[in-house]
C-alpha positions, 0 to 999 in steps of 0.5 A: 529559540525555544522561548519563541515556540511556547505557543506552538501547537503543530509540528511537521518534520519531513525529509530531513536526512541529517536530523539526529534529534527533535529536542536536543541541548541548547548549545548557546547555554550551559546545560544542566547536570542532566545534559538538557538546557531548561527553558526558563522565562527571563523573569521566572526562575522556576523550571518551565514546560517544553512546548507547553501547547504542542498538540500535534507532532508528525515526523516523516522520512527522517532517515538518520534520526535515532531519538526524539529526545535526549537520554537525560531528559528526565523529570522535566515535563515535555509536550504535556498537551500533545494529543496526536503523534504520527511517526513514519519511515524513521528507520533508525528509531528503536523506541519512541518515548523514554519511560520518564516521559510517559507521565508527561503524555497524559493527553495523548489520544492518537498514536500512529507508527508506520514503516520504522525498520528498527522500532523494537518498542514504543516505550524504552524502560531501560535506564532513567527514571521510572523503570520496568516495575512502574506502570506505563499508563496512557490514560486518554489514548484511544487510537493506536496503529502499529504498521510495518514494524518488522522488529517490534516485539514489545510495547515497552522494552523487554524485561530481564525475563527469558522468553521461550518458544512455549512462552513468547514475549507479549506485545502488551505485558501486565505493566502496560495500561491503556484504559481508554483504547478503542481502536487497535491496528497491528500490521506487518509485525513479523517478529510478534508472536503474542499480543497480550499477557495472560494477566493485564493491569486493571481495566486495561483494554476494557474499552477496546471496540475495534481490533485489526490484525494483519500480516503478522506472520509469526503470530500464533493466536489473538487472545491468550489461553483462558486460565480461569473462568474470570480472566476475560472479564477482568481484562475486558478484551472480548467483552467490549469488542464490536469489530474483529478483523484478522487477515494474512497471518500465516501461522495463526491456528486459532483466535483464542489460544488453547491451554493444552489441558482438558478445559472445565466449563468456561464461558466467554461472552463477546457481548458487543461483537457485531462483525467478525472477519477472518481472511487469508489465514491458511493454518486457521483450524477453528476460532477456539479449539477448547471446549468453551461455551462461546456467546455472541449475542450481538453478532450479525456479520461473519466473513470468512475467506481463504481459510482453507483448513478451518473445519469448525468454528468451536468445539464447545457450545456456541450461541449466535442468535442474530447471525443468519449467514456467513459470507464467503468469496465475493457475493457468495453467502451460506447458512446451514442453520448454525455457525458450526454446521456452516463452517463445516459445510464450507470446508467439506465443499472446498475440494477439487479446483477450490483448493488450488491457489497457484496455477501455471499452464506452460508449454501446451502448443495445442491448447486453445481454451483453459475451460470450454463449455458452460459458465462455472459457479463463482466458487469454482476457482475461488481460492486461485491466487496466482495464474500464469499462462506461458508458451501456449502458442495456439491460444487466442485469449488467455481467460474465457468469459465463463471463468472471469467471475471465478477469479474474484480473488486473483492477485497475480496474473502473468501471460507470456510467450503466447504467439497467437494471443490477441487479447487476454480476456474474451468478453464476447459472451458477456456483451449480450448478458444484459439481464445478468448482474455483472460486478467488477472483475478482478477486484483484488488483482495486484500485479499484471504482467504481459510479456512477449505477446507478438499478436496481442492487440488489447487486454480486453474489449470494453463492455460497460464498466466491469473492470476497475482494477482498484487494487492494481499496483504493478503493471508491466507490458513488454514486447507487445508490438501490436498492442495499441490500447489496453482497453479496446473500444474499436471492434465491430463486435462492440456496439453500445447504446445510451438511453433510446439513442441509436447504437454507436460504433466507438471510434478507435483511440490509441491511448494505453488506458482509455476508459475515461474517454468512453465514460462520456458515451454512457448514462449513469443507468448503464454503469455498474456503479455510479459515474464517479466510481468509474474514475477509480480505475487504476487508482492505486497503480504504483508501478507502470513499465511499458516496453517494446509497444511500437504501435502505442501513440499515447500513454494515458488520457489527460483526465487520468489521475495517477496519485499513487504511481511511484515508478514509471518506465517507458522504453522502445515505444517508437510511436510515442511523441510525448509521455505525459500531459500537463494535467496528468503530470500534476497528479504524480505527487508520489512518483519517485523514479522515471526512466524513458529510453530508446523511444525514437519519436519522443519530442518532450516528456510533458506535453501541454494541451490546448486550454491547459494552464499551469496555475503556479508550477508543476511539483514532482515532490518525491521524484529522486531519479530521472533517466533520459536515455537514447531519445534522438528526437527529444528537444526538452523535458517540457516545452511549455513555459511552466515552473518545474520543482524537483525538491527530492531530485538527486540523480539525473542521467542524460545520454544520447539525446542529441537534439535536447537543447534545454531542459525546460522553457520555464524556471527549474528548481532542483535544490538537491541536484549537483550533477547530470551524469552520462551513465547510471554507474554509481562509481566515479563521483567525478564524472558528470556535468554541472553548470549551477542549474539544470537548464544551463547544464543541458545547454552545455551538454548540447553544445559539447555534443555538437562540437564533437560532431563537427570535429569528428569528420576533420579527425577522420580525414586526417 
């Protein structure tokens, strides 16, 4: 087989649960003494190269693969022209390459490793040829991303050296050489405590231009302590950097580590650095706490947000000739003549409400407003991360207009048990603020929950394009029986004009998310951004849970795309007749779980609209679970004659759907499905029904249910 793959240039392997190895022994031939079958041409006895033209390799969601290659695969060249490797969600792989393979990867330029729970390192130096004392050189690697690797502790497997709290193991030791690396991303590596050894191989990292470090909660600093005046120029890390971004690292106290002794006159020049971003570093006290002379001759932009303990930039002499401002939260910029004075001023003003990160208002029965009076400065609640309003029974709105622009960094918002609340945001004061520039509100909101709000009618009244919610991932609405729409456009308070036309009163739409319906009434001049930007509202929504919203009649408009949605749950919404339009369902490429329950009026899940046609079929590529529970009016999943494909579907629960005669009018393909279960219980593997395909199974369940209904009256008479 391998002989026929000598011209192969690109390999992508996805969702192969039983795959154990990418390159293994040929069982049809006797193996060598090393356990690997050599690939030989029929007329050439000389050992050949395995996959000599392979350039790109992508491995995705291989849950049980432990190794890419055989342990005994030594000395033989493999994939010598490989330039790009991407590995994602391979949770059993501990190391990507053996030490002996490094010499074969001289052309590797791009390496990405994502979400591999067991990954401890990239190169395994234990056993085999090469060994720990040999340099691990990737001469052409210019891009490296290590993301979501909770067990990562070293690029190459650790040496037989005991590492202590004071001397933690570095990610890159002195035996790793990456002379061409230009971009390095490291994220969500919780075990990592140190990035670089204080002595690296010659010219390693000497071309590094962009460095991004985020969500490494045990990392103490970025650059190792300066042991002598020439170390940084030998290593070349700061000298070549253009962009440096450090964010969401809980334990980082300084960017350049300190020695602990009184430093001599040492000079560090970040000669090429133009952009420095420090974001959400709660323990950061300074960029450098030692008495070094720091020079930034090219530095033009500094952004510093949520660094609540940063009192000064540096203890020593500091030179930043091109810098004239420091960007704080949102649009706020500050300059006090030099970088140290600016950082000190920011820290001094970070008092009162600016220090509040979490705010919960609970059990205030007489509270009507959070803040009454004039508009507040943007920095007032600048660091507020989490806001909960609970059991404030007399409030008609949770957040007044004068607070909205102070919440640019709000990530979590939950409103619950407020009996009088009719809207979450009150924007009436902003409607007439035409002369004032208003940017999009809640640019960082990640999770929104609205629960037990009996009088809630809407999230807010629509006023221009000031809400996009670009970061929103989780949206939960539960027990809001009066809610007809998320963004309202049907109030007498709100009238919008387009150009010189007369004011138009917007008609009521009962979609949950209606912004797309309204955009057609506007000219681009009246939007906060260009027209195409407004379509990005809810673009990153991942989880949507709607429950007990009895007045809701439609979920989303046909033109909305929800490519990032992975979970959809709808229950007790008795006004819904269907859940998704055909056009919306075709965008759900990442949906993994769908559950629809206790909705009395739903007749079908996917409703096709007039003029819509499915070109080939609708593919729910990642859907693994589908639950249809207590839907008395449901007749089918889709009444249209469209082909449906569910390549990942393994669990289907259908319960109390008495009018469901068929799953779909078109062809249904679900290759992994082998039963339809009546409950969600995992126990009882023998329970369930299967007639070879989903349509026939649903037909049988329908016939059995009708038979029982006919028999039961007879049994009761007897």
